[in-house]
NUDREN-89523 format. One record per atom (N, C-alpha, C, CB): x, y, z; residue in one letter. Coordinates in steps of 0.2 Angstrom, whole numbers, plus 5000, padded with zeros to 4 digits. Glycine has a CB too. Example, Ala and Ser with C-alpha at 12.3 -4.5 7.8 and 13.67 -1.06 7.14 Angstrom:
2
506649725039a 506249785039a 506649845039a 505749785045a 506449895035s 506849955036s 506450005039s 507049975029s 
***
This chain:
406
500149724983m 500749684986m 500649684993m 501349724984m 500749624996s 500549615003s 501049655007s 500549545005s 500849665014t 501249695018t 501949655019t 500949705025t 501849595020r 502449555021r 502949555015r 502249475022r 502649555009s 503049565003s 503449635003s 502649554997s 503049685005l 503349755005l 503949755010l 502849805006l 503849725016l 504349725021l 504949685019l 504049695028l 504849635015a 505349595013a 505749635008a 505149525009a 505449675003a 505749714998a 506149765002a 505249744994a 505949795007v 506249845011v 506949815014v 505849875016v 506849755017l 507449725019l 507949715014l 507249655023l 507749695008l 508249685003l 508549745001l 507949644997l 508249805001a 508449864999a 509049885004a 507949924999a 508849875011f 509349895016f 510049845015f 509049885023f 509849785013a 510449735012a 510849765007a 510249665011a 510549785001a 510949804996a 511349874997a 510449824990a 511049915001l 511349975003l 511949965007l 510850025007l 511949915011a 512449895016a 512949845013a 512249865022a 512849825007g 513249775004g 513149705006g 513949795004g 512649695010a 512549625012a 512249575007a 512049625019a 512249515008a 511949465003a 511249465004a 512249395005a 510949474998e 510149474998e 509849415000e 509949504991e 510249354999d 509949295000d 510049265008d 510149234996d 510249315012d 510449295019d 509949345023d 511149315021d 509349315025p 508849355029p 509149385035p 508249305031p 509649355039q 509949385045q 510349445043q 510349325049q 510749435038a 511149485036a 510749545033a 511649465030a 510149535030a 509749585028a 509449625034a 509149565023a 509249585039a 508949615045a 509449655049a 508649565050a 510049635049r 510649665052r 510749735049r 511249625053r 510749735042a 510849795038a 510249835039a 510949775031a 509649815039g 509049855041g 509149885047g 508449815040g 509349855052l 509449885059l 509949945059l 509549835064l 510449935056e 510949985056e 510750045052e 511649955053e 510350035046r 510150085042r 509650125046r 509750065036r 509150095050l 508650125054l 509050165060l 508250075058l 509550145063k 509950175068k 510250245065k 510450135071k 510450235059a 510750295056a 510150345054a 511050275049a 509550325052l 509050365051l 508750405057l 508450335048l 508850365063r 508650395069r 509050455072r 508550345074r 509650455069e 510150505071e 509850575069e 510850495069e 509550565063a 509250625060a 508550645062a 509250625052a 508150585064r 507450595066r 507350555072r 506950575060r 507650575078p 507650535084p 506950525087p 508050575089p 506450575085g 505850565088g 505350525083g 505550635090g 505550505078d 505150465073d 504850405075d 505450465066d 504250395077g 503950335080g 503950275075g 503250345082g 503950285069a 503950235064a 504650205064a 503750265057a 505150245064l 505850215064l 505950165071l 506350265065l 505650185076v 505650145082v 505250085081v 505350185088v 504750085078y 504350025077y 504749975072y 503650045073y 504950005067f 505349955062f 506049935065f 505549995056f 506349975070e 506849945074e 506649885078e 507149995078e 506049885081a 505849835085a 505749775080a 505149855088a 505449785074l 505349725070l 506049695068l 504949755063l 506549735067m 507149705065m 507449665071m 507649765063m 507349695077h 507649655082h 507249585083h 507549695089h 506649585082a 506249525082a 506449475077a 505449545081a 506649505071r 506849455065r 507549425067r 506849495059r 507949465071l 508549435073l 508549395079l 509049495074l 507949385082g 507849345088g 508049375094g 508349285087g 508049445094d 508149485100d 507549505103d 508749535099d 507149465106g 506449485109g 506549545114g 506149425112g 506949545119p 506949595124p 507149665121p 507549585129p 507549665116s 507649735113s 507049755109s 508249725108s 506749705105a 506049725102a 505549755106a 505849665098a 505449715112v 504949735117v 505149805120v 504849685122v 505749815121a 506049885124a 505849935119a 506749875126a 505949925113a 505849975108a 505149995108a 506149955101a 504649945107l 503949955107l 503749985114l 503649885106l 504049965119r 503749995126r 503950075126r 504149965132r 504450095122s 504550165122s 504050205119s 505250175119s 503650175115l 503050205111l 502450215115l 502950165105l 502350175121v 501750175125v 501750245128v 501850125131v 501150275127g 500950345130g 501050395124g 501450355135g 501350375119r 501350435113r 500750435109r 501950415109r 500350385109r 499750385105r 499850395098r 499250435108r 500250355095l 500450365088l 500050325083l 501150355087l 499550275086g 499250235082g 499650175080g 498950265075g 500150165083i 500550105081i 500350045085i 501350115083i 500149995082v 499849935085v 500149875081v 499049925085v 500649845084p 501049785081p 500549725079p 501549765085p 500649695073v 500349635071v 500749575072v 500049645063v 500649535076p 501149475078p 501349445071p 500849435082p 500849435067s 501049395061s 501349435055s 500349365058s 501549495056i 501949535051i 502549555054i 501449595049i 503049505054g 503749525056g 503849505063g 503849595055g 503349495067f 503549475075f 503349405076f 503049525079f 503349365071e 503149295073e 503649255078e 503249255066e 504249275078a 504749245082a 504549255090a 505449265081a 504249315091i 504149325098i 503349335100i 504449395100i 502949305095a 502249315096a 501949295102a 501849285090a 502249235105d 502049205111d 502349235117d 502149135111d 502849285117d 503149305122d 502649355126d 503749355120d 502549335133p 502149375137p 502249445137p 502149345144p 502949465137d 503049535137d 502849575131d 503849545139d 502949535125f 502749565119f 501949575119f 502949515113f 501649525121r 500949525121r 500649585125r 500549465123r 500949595131a 500749645135a 500849715132a 501149645142a 501449725129v 501549795126v 501149805120v 502349795124v 500949755116c 500449755111c 499749775114c 500449695107c 499549745119e 498949765122e 498949835124e 498749715128e 499549865127a 499549925130a 499549975124a 500249935134a 499849965118l 499850005112l 499150005109l 500349985107l 498849945109a 498149945106a 497649985110a 497949875105a 497749985117a 497250015121a 497250095120a 497450005128a 497750115117q 497850195116q 497450215110q 498550215116q 497350165106e 496950185099e 496250185100e 497150135094e 495950245100a 495250255101a 494850225095a 495050335102a 494250195097a 493850165092a 493450225089a 493450115095a 493350225082t 492950265078t 492250235077t 493250295072t 491750275075t 491150245073t 491250205067t 490650305072t 491050135067p 491150095061p 490850125055p 490850025063p 491250125050a 491050145043a 490550095040a 491650155038a 490050115037p 489550075034p 489850025028p 488950105032p 489549965028l 489649925022l 489349955016l 489449855023l 489749965010a 489449985004a 489249935000a 490050025000a 489649874999f 489349824995f 489849764996f 489249834988f 489649704995r 490049644995r 490149614988r 489749595000r 490649574987l 490749534981l 490749464984l 491449554977l 490349414980d 490249354983d 490849304983d 489649324979d 491249314978d 491849264977d 492349284983d 492149274970d 492449234988p 492949244993p 493649234990p 492849204999p 493749204984r 494449184982r 494749244977r 494449124979r 494449304977l 494749354973l 495449374975l 494249414973l 495549384981i 496149414984i 496249474981i 496749364983i 495849524982p 495849594978p 496349634981p 495149624979p 496649684977e 497149724979e 496949794977e 497849714976e 496749804971g 496549874969g 495849884967g 496949884962g 495549944968i 494849964966i 494850034963i 494449964973i 494350044958a 494350104955a 493550114954a 494750104948a 493350174952f 492650194951f 492650234945f 492450234957f 492150224941d 491950264935d 491350304936d 491850214929d 491450364937p 490850414939p 490350414933p 491050484941p 490550404927a 490050414921a 489550354922a 490450404915a 489750294924t 489250244924t 489150214931t 489550184920t 489450244936a 489350224943a 489550154945a 488650244946a 490050134941r 490250064942r 490950064946r 490350024935r 491050014950f 491649994953f 492049944949f 491549984960f 492649944949f 493149894946f 493549874952f 493549924940f 493649804952v 494049774957v 494549724954v 493649734963v 495149724956g 495649684953g 495849624957g 496349714951g 495949564954s 496049504958s 496749484957s 495549444955s 497149474963i 497749444962i 497749374961i 498149454969i 497349334964a 497349264964a 497049234957a 496949234969a 496549274954q 496249244948q 496449284942q 495449254949q 496849334943r 497149374937r 496649404933r 497649324933r 496149434936k 495649464932k 495349534935k 495049414931k 494949564931i 494649624934i 493849614934i 494849684930i 493549624939v 492849614939v 492549684940v 492549574946v 491849694937v 491549754938v 490849744941v 491449784930v 490649794945t 490049794949t 489649854949t 490249774956t 489049854950d 488649914950d 488649944957d 487949894948d 488949924961g 489049954968g 488549914973g 488850024967g 488149874971r 487749834975r 487949764976r 487049834973r 488549744973g 488849684974g 488649634968g 488549644980g 488249664963r 488149624957r 488749634952r 487449644954r 489149574952a 489749584948a 489749534942a 490349574953a 490249554938r 490349504932r 491149524930r 489949524926r 491349474927t 492049484925t 492149534919t 492349414922t 492549584920f 492649634915f 493149614910f 492749704918f 493749594912s 494349574908s 494149514904s 494949574912s 494649494899r 494549434895r 495149394896r 494349454888r 495149334895a 495649284895a 496249304890a 495449214894a 496049334884s 496449354879s 496849414881s 496149374873s 496649454887d 497049504890d 497749484892d 496649544895d 497749424894r 498449394897r 498649434903r 498949394892r 498149444908l 498349474914l 498749434918l 497749504917l 499249454922d 499549424928d 499149444934d 500349434928d 499449444940s 499149464946s 498949544945s 499549454952s 498349564946v 498149634946v 498149664952v 497449634943v 498549724952l 498649754958l 498349824958l 499449774960l 498649884957g 498349944957g 497849954951g 498849994957g 497349994952l 496850014947l 496750084947l 496149974948l 496550114942a 496450184942a 496050204936a 497050234942a 495450244937v 495050264931v 495250344929v 494350264933v 495350354923d 495450424920d 494750444918d 496050424915d 494450474922a 493750494921a 493650544915a 493350524927a 494150584914t 494050634908t 494150594902t 494650684909t 494550544901r 494650514895r 494350444894r 495450504894r 493950424900r 493650364900r 494050304899r 493050364895r 494650304903q 495050244902q 495150214909q 495750274900q 495250144909l 495450114915l 496150084915l 494950054916l 496550094920y 497250074920y 497350014925y 497750134921y 497649964924a 497749904928a 498449884928a 497249854927a 498749884934v 499449854935v 499349774934v 499749874942v 499749754930s 499849674929s 500549654930s 499649654922s 500649614935t 501349594937t 501349524939t 501549644942t 501949494940v 502049424942v 502349434949v 502549384938v 501949404954l 502149404961l 502549344964l 501549414965l 502849354970g 503149294973g 503749264970g 502649244974g 503849204971d 504449174968d 504449174960d 504449094970d 503849164957a 503849164950a 504149234947a 503149154947a 503949294951g 504149354949g 504849374949g 503749404953g 505249334953r 505949344954r 506249314948r 506249314960r 505949254945d 506249224940d 506049244933d 506149144941d 505449274933d 505149294926d 504849364927d 504649244924d 505149414927r 504849484928r 504449504922r 505449534929r 503849514924r 503349544919r 502949604922r 502849494916r 503149664920n 502749724923n 502549764918n 503249764928n 501849774918a 501549824913a 500949854916a 501349784907a 500649904913v 500049934915v 499549924909v 500050014917v 499049894910q 498549874904q 498049934904q 498149814905q 497949964898r 497450014897r 496849994894r 497750074893r 496250004897y 495549984894y 495150044892y 495249944899y 494850044886d 494350094884d 493750074887d 494350094876d 493450124892l 492850104896l 492250114891l 492750154901l 492250154886a 491650154882a 491550094878a 491750214877a 492150064876r 492049994872r 492149934876r 492649994867r 492349944882g 492449894887g 493049844885g 491849854888g 493549864882r 494049824879r 494749844881r 493949814871r 495249804881l 495949814882l 496149844875l 496349754883l 496549904876v 496749944870v 497549944870v 496450004869v 497849934875e 498549944875e 498849914881e 498750024875e 499449884880r 499849854886r 500449904886r 500049784885r 500549934892i 501149984892i 501649954897i 500850054896i 502249934894a 502749894897a 503149934902a 503149854892a 503449904907a 503949944911a 504549894912a 503649954918a 504949894906p 505449844906p 506049844912p 505849844900p 506049904914d 506549914920d 506349914927d 506849984919d 505649894927a 505349894934a 505449824937a 504649904934a 505449824944m 505549754947m 504949724950m 506049764953m 504449774952q 503849744955q 503349804955q 503849714962q 502949814949l 502449874949l 501949854954l 502149884942l 501649914957n 501149904963n 500549944961n 501449914969n 500550014963d 500050054963d 500050094956d 499950104969d 499450124954v 499450174948v 499050224949v 499250124942v 499150284946a 498750344947a 498850384940a 498950394953a 498350424939v 498350464933v 498350544934v 497750454928v 498850584931g 498850654932g 498350694928g 499550674930g 498250754929p 497750794926p 497850794918p 497750864928p 498450794916d 498650794909d 498650724906d 499250824907d 498450674909g 498450604907g 499050564908g 498250604899g 499550594911t 500150564913t 500050504917t 500750614915t 500350444916l 500250384920l 500850384925l 500150324916l 500650364931y 501250354936y 501050284939y 501250404942y 501650244941a 501550184944a 502150174949a 501550124939a 502050154955s 502550134960s 502850064958s 502250144967s 503550064960d 503950004959d 504149984966d 504550004954d 503749944970s 503949924977s 504549884978s 503349894980s 504749844973a 505349804974a 505949844972a 505349744970a 505849894967g 506349934964g 506449994968g 506249944957g 505950014972h 505950074977h 505950134972h 506550074982h 505550144967a 505550194963a 504850214960a 506050174957a 504850264956l 504250284953l 504350284945l 503950354955l 503850254942f 503850254935f 503350304932f 503750184932f 503450324926r 502950374922r 502950364915r 503250444924r 502350374912r 502250374905r 501850434903r 501850304903r 502150484900k 501850544897k 501450524891k 502350594896k 500850564890p 500450554884p 500950554878p 499950604883p 500850504873g 501250494867g 501850454868g 501450564865g 502050434874e 502650394875e 502450324875e 502950404882e 502850274873a 502750204872a 502750164879a 503150174867a 503250184883t 503350134889t 503350184895t 504050094888t 503350144901l 503450174907l 504250174909l 503050134913l 504450234911t 505150244912t 505250274919t 505450294907t 505750264922r 505850284929r 505950354930r 506550244932r 505650384935v 505750454937v 506350454943v 505150484940v 506850494941g 507350494946g 507850434947g 507150514953g 508150424952e 508650374953e 508250314956e 509150394958e 508550254954a 508250184956a 508450184964a 508550124952a 507950154968g 508050154975g 507950214979g 508750124976g 507750264976s 507650334979s 507050334984s 507650384975s 506550284983l 505950284986l 505850224990l 505350304982l 506150214995v 506150144999v 505450125001v 506750145005v 505250074999g 504550055001g 504050084997g 504450065008g 504150114991a 503650144987a 503050104986a 503950164980a 502450134987n 501850094987n 501250134984n 501650064994n 500850174988g 500350204986g 500550274982g 499850224991g 500150294977v 500250354973v 499650394972v 500550334966v 499750464974a 499250504973a 499450564969a 498950534980a 499050594965v 499250654961v 498750714962v 499250634953v 499150774964a 498750834966a 498550864959a 499150874970a 498050914960p 497750944954p 498350984950p 497250994956p 498851004954d 499451044951d 499950994948d 499751084956d 499850934948g 500250884945g 500850854950g 500650914939g 500850884956i 501350854960i 501150784963i 501450904967i 501650744963v 501450674965v 501750654972v 501850624960v 501350614975y 501450594982y 501550524982y 500950624987y 502050494985v 502150424985v 502250404992v 502750404981v 501950344995t 502050325001t 502750285002t 501450275004t 503050295007l 503650255009l 503550215015l 504250305010l 504050175017f 503950135022f 503950165029f 504450075023f 504250225029t 504250265035t 503850335034t 504950285037t 503550345029g 503150415028g 502950425021g 503650465030g 502950485019i 502750505012i 503250555009i 502050535013i 503350535002a 503750584998a 503350624993a 504250534994a 503650684992r 503350724987r 503850724981r 503250804990r 503550714975v 503950704969v 503850764965v 503850634966v 504350804963d 504250854958d 504450824951d 504750914959d 503950804947t 504050764941t 504450804936t 503450744939t 504450874937g 504850914932g 505550904933g 504650984932g 505750914939s 506550904941s 506750834943s 506650954946s 506250794945g 506350734947g 506550734954g 506950704943g 506550784958e 506750794965e 506250754969e 506750864967e 506450714974m 506050674978m 506250694985m 506150604977m 505750714989k 505850734996k 505350705001k 505850814996k 505550675006r 505150655011r 504850715015r 505550605016r 504150715016l 503850765019l 503950765026l 503050765018l 504250825029p 504350825036p 503650825040p 504750895038p 503650795046q 503050795050q 503250795057q 502650725048q 502750815061p 502850815068p 502950745071p 502250855072p 503350745077d 503450675080d 502750645083d 503950685085d 502250685083s 501650665086s 501250615081s 501250725088s 501450615075v 501050575070v 501550515067v 500750615065v 501250465064v 501550415060v 501150405054v 501550345064v 501550415048t 501250405041t 501550345038t 501250475037t 502050315041g 502350255038g 501850195037g 502950235042g 501950145033g 501550085032g 500950095029g 501450065039g 500850155024i 500250165021i 500250125014i 500150235019i 499750095012d 499650055006d 499350105001d 499149995007d 498650115001g 498350154996g 498350234998g 497650134995g 498450274994l 498550344995l 498150384990l 499250374995l 497750444993y 497350474988y 497350554990y 496550444989y 497250594985w 497150664986w 496450684987w 497450704980w 496350724992h 495650754993h 495650824996h 495250704997h 495350874993d 495250934996d 495850964999d 494650935000d 496450954996g 497050984999g 497450945004g 496951055002g 497150885005d 497450835010d 497550775007d 497050835016d 497950725010l 497950655008l 497550615012l 498750635008l 497350555010v 496950505013v 497350445012v 496250505011v 497550405017g 497950345017g 497650285020g 498650355019g 497750225018v 497550165021v 498150135024v 497150115016v 498250125030q 498850105034q 498750035036q 498950155040q 499249995034n 499149925036n 499849885038n 498849885030n 500349925040s 500949895042s 501049915049s 501549915037s 501049975051t 501149995058t 500549985062t 501450065058t 500049965059n 499349955062n 498949895059n 498950025062n 498549865062p 498149805058p 497749835053p 497749775063p 497649895052g 497249925047g 496849985049g 496849875044g 497050045047r 496550105048r 496650155042r 496850135055r 496150195042v 496150245037v 496250315040v 495450245033v 496750355038i 496950415041i 496850475035i 497550415044i 496750535038r 496750595034r 497350635036r 496050635035r 497750645031i 498450675032i 498450755030i 499050635028i 498450795035r 498350865034r 499050895031r 498150905040r 499050925025l 499550955022l 499651025024l 499550945014l 500251055024a 500351125025a 500851155020a 500451145032a 500851225020d 501451255016d 501451235009d 502051245019d 500851235006g 500851214999g 500951144998g 501251254995g 500751095002g 500851025001g 501651005002g 500651004995g 502051045006t 502751025007t 502850995014t 503151085006t 502350995018r 502450965025r 501850935027r 502851015030r 501850895032i 501250865035i 501150895042i 501350785036i 500550915043d 500350955049d 500050915054d 499951015047d 499750855053g 499450815057g 499050765054g 498950855062g 498750715058v 498350665056v 497650655059v 498750595056v 497150635056t 496550625059t 496350555057t 495950675057t 496150515062v 495950445060v 495150445058v 496050395067v 495050415052l 494450415049l 494050345051l 494450425042l 494450295051q 494250235053q 494750195057q 493950185047q 494650175063s 495150145067s 495150065065s 495050155074s 495650035068h 495749965066h 495249915069h 496449935069h 494749945073h 494249905077h 493749875073h 493949945083h 493649905066h 493149885062h 493049805062h 493149915055h 492549775063a 492449705063a 492649675056a 491749685065a 492549705050l 492649685044l 493449685042l 492249715039l 493849725045f 494549735043f 494949675044f 494849795047f 495249655038d 495749595038d 496249615033d 495349525037d 496749655034e 497249685030e 496949725024e 497649625027e 496649775026p 496349825021p 496949845017p 495949885024p 496849855010t 497349875006t 497249945003t 497449825000t 496849954998t 496750014994t 495950034994t 497050004987t 495850094992g 495150114991g 495150164985g 494950154997g 494550194984v 494450244979v 493850294982v 494150204972v 493950354980i 493550404982i 492950404978i 493850474983i 492350394980a 491750394976a 491150404981a 491650324973a 490650444978r 490050454982r 490150484989r 489650394983r 490650534989g 490850564996g 491150525001g 490150594998g 491450464999a 491750425004a 492350395001a 491250375007a 492850365005l 493350325003l 493050255003l 494050335007l 492950224997h 492750154997h 493350104998h 492350134991h 493450075003v 494050035005v 493949955005v 494250055012v 494349925002i 494349855002i 494549835009i 494849814997i 494049805013a 494149795020a 494549735022a 493449795023a 494349675018n 494649615019n 494949585013n 494149565022n 495549605011s 495949585005s 496149505006s 496549625004s 496249485012h 496549415013h 497149405009h 496049365010h 497549455007v 498149455004v 498649405007v 498449525003v 498649405014a 499149365017a 499049295016a 499149385025a 498449275014q 498249205013q 498549175006q 497549195013q 498849225002r 499149194996r 499849184997r 499049254990r 500049124996g 500749104997g 501249134991g 500849034997g 501849134992d 502349154987d 502249114980d 503049154989d 502049044981d 501949004975d 501249014972d 502048934977d 500849064974g 500249074971g 499649034974g 500249064964g 499748994978t 499248954981t 498948984987t 499448884983t 498248974988l 497949004994l 498048955000l 497149014993l 498248985006k 498448945011k 497848915016k 498948985016k 497348955017d 496848935022d 496148965019d 496948965029d 495948925014v 495348945010v 494748945015v 495248895004v 494748905020a 494148905024a 494048965028a 494248845029a 494549005029r 494449065033r 494249125028r 495049085037r 494249115022l 494149175017l 493449195017l 494349155010l 493249255017r 492649285017r 492449325010r 492449325023r 491849335008p 491749375003p 492049445004p 490949385001p 492249474998t 492549544999t 492049595001t 492949564992t 492249635006s 491849685009s 492149755007s 491749675016s 491749795005i 491949865003i 491649915008i 491849884996i 492049955012l 491749995017l 491750065014l 492149995023l 491250105016a 491250175014a 491450225019a 490450195011a 492050235020v 492350275025v 492250345024v 493150255026v 491950385029p 491850455028p 492550495027p 491450485034p 492550545023l 493150585022l 493250635027l 493150615015l 492850645032r 492950695037r 492650665044r 492550765036r 492950675049r 492750655056r 492750725060r 493250605059r 
***
């Protein structure tokens, strides 16, 4: 799901909370601004809230207030670098906005560029999800635009893995259950068509046979996005438009919601720890989900870090690793957990936004000692009607091998 689509879903959630009309963008933005102000009363030092306040001001046409909010972040070195084309279009040419963006970008130190792992030749894939099968050393990449899954040997030699008879819609999250040799793929209808004809499911493939074996429906979901598998084979999928987490335990027929609808605003990336605790990215941070009780709690964190705007999320050696692409043009961060995974202690930048191949990075997969990240998804080039807007600027998909330690 693109950053723009996720932000639109968050706006609609705020509109619903405030009783505003969902089809009125200005009302949704005003509702969002009021909700953010209320959140700041509880978390006054939260830089992500300041950033999203600026975005709401920009959507309401109040450039001076947007710039003032962003200027308050200068000097804090939070890694916030606004992207003019994501929510700030109305003030993108404002000299004051450009100046504050430059000041914020100058604070973000450049990391050593991660090496290119491999490329996929087809520039029209518009990939969102990637998974790795350690048994065969193969990578799987899902295509939003072409509604298929490709498989590669890791050197870029790819072929189509799925079949037309699988009836895939846009493919988003992918996950391999290495223990049981299964591949799971989120299949959903995006954009305008998805609002009129909701189809949300996770397709299960048997890797030994290379075939689709099950379509797991999520009839109550609004827009499935990412997917992860627990140690016991339980399947988890985020619902970004419904702001919720869905689950399918072994032996169950369908995906059902965990907890209350709307309890995970901006739900996107999903990671499962070895003890079965689930972490879900929110638009302003990360939530810890106790799947036994259904309790969902945003992880407290110091005001010196920002973990909002993360797309893909992964568990590694007691910490989380995230691909951040909303509050920043795109970077990979390691999120240090403390107190048994109940709070965030700090953040280390593994790959800054300066990488020449970054163009809205989305998700990754841990393989061969690195996070293999889709560097240039080109998701923003896919319109709500499914057409590609600027085919000439599309480039072959690049996968970077980002080191897991710096």
